[in-house]
Steps between C-alpha positions, in 0.01 A plus 500: 500500500373373163817619328714313753305177441536545123874559540536183708308294244713633217832446676416155639726235342325283248539128527645355183325190373716224358367260241590198710384607845141372481563153363775260611678333209412153630128580536257279306382805299858564399524146365180560301644820348823317418316218322290743297799709395703190414230338287419813301870584464567152361221537241625839382863393498422192288292709259777757462776244444296314237438829324871582485579153367286576192713813433205721413573865418520724805212729403342282232128588522402180319676287760520123520289243684637338816276268707194653335604860572651758267841637594803687372843584639380791713216303660731204562760714678228678699351166605840376618559818702160477668552131567835572667337773710238252618775251584669769707172552686478125555849494654434801727147399601291687755345835421743554213367198307141608572565855379680386185212266416241775548689768306579272207142373502368854455760568228402184310134602502587852384723350231209291379281808455774707336603229256136425422473856372822457298401180319541516122678836520856602422560563871456134592872464577447196725321306222190447715203305373165449671630182666785703651250750637299224664820344636602837645164532677521147640858546626409837649203361692700203627788721615260731681342200669841367606594845631179603675409171664499542877604865469203687352146458629257607769467159666861412581542278808628678809816289510590627151820711514354760262186539712713534814716767339191701399327463840785510753289615796230235455769237436674600823174476695428156359855390579465616860163327525647181357798515737265555796291201396809282477614612846157424648499159332844423643389618844191279486707206386747559784226525759335183367833320525552626854149389601563160346828461686336610825222246457752226429699589810184502713394159376850368564494623858157349564620170358786495752 
């Protein structure tokens, strides 16, 4: 008997989860993720373009200063690529924009730690300085905020699409309870209207 149950569990088809099934593209959270991705993408894109304008060597470890940050050709190109990726997330929206924000946020924070260890070494191929490290931490935290808002947490509201996807049974019960309440409210409103009409008819008859 136990082997049959195990066989059924193993052969049962698994439901594939799509990135966009929990959050409609026009949801207010999607707009928030779009704004975050667009703003951070614009900052990185501007930084990368200004760095290329100065024509700094591609792997020049001394770098050049752009808007208070050190850069070289490699860092400029990398910044442009990341900025374009964030713009793509802004265009797509939904869970895709949220996921891109979160993943890049983690990568920026890891980059800050790695490049902090490489400062003043021959392996500092992105020409990082301490201000770049701090900038990487700030951008990473902001991207994680823009990606996790309304998606990660233990106190999400029950109308949140992520909460509903993680608690389908409770969400279904609450939906049925809400639908029953609306039906009862409509029934009460209908009965009140009928009583009011009946009273009006009675008064009209007595007046005659």
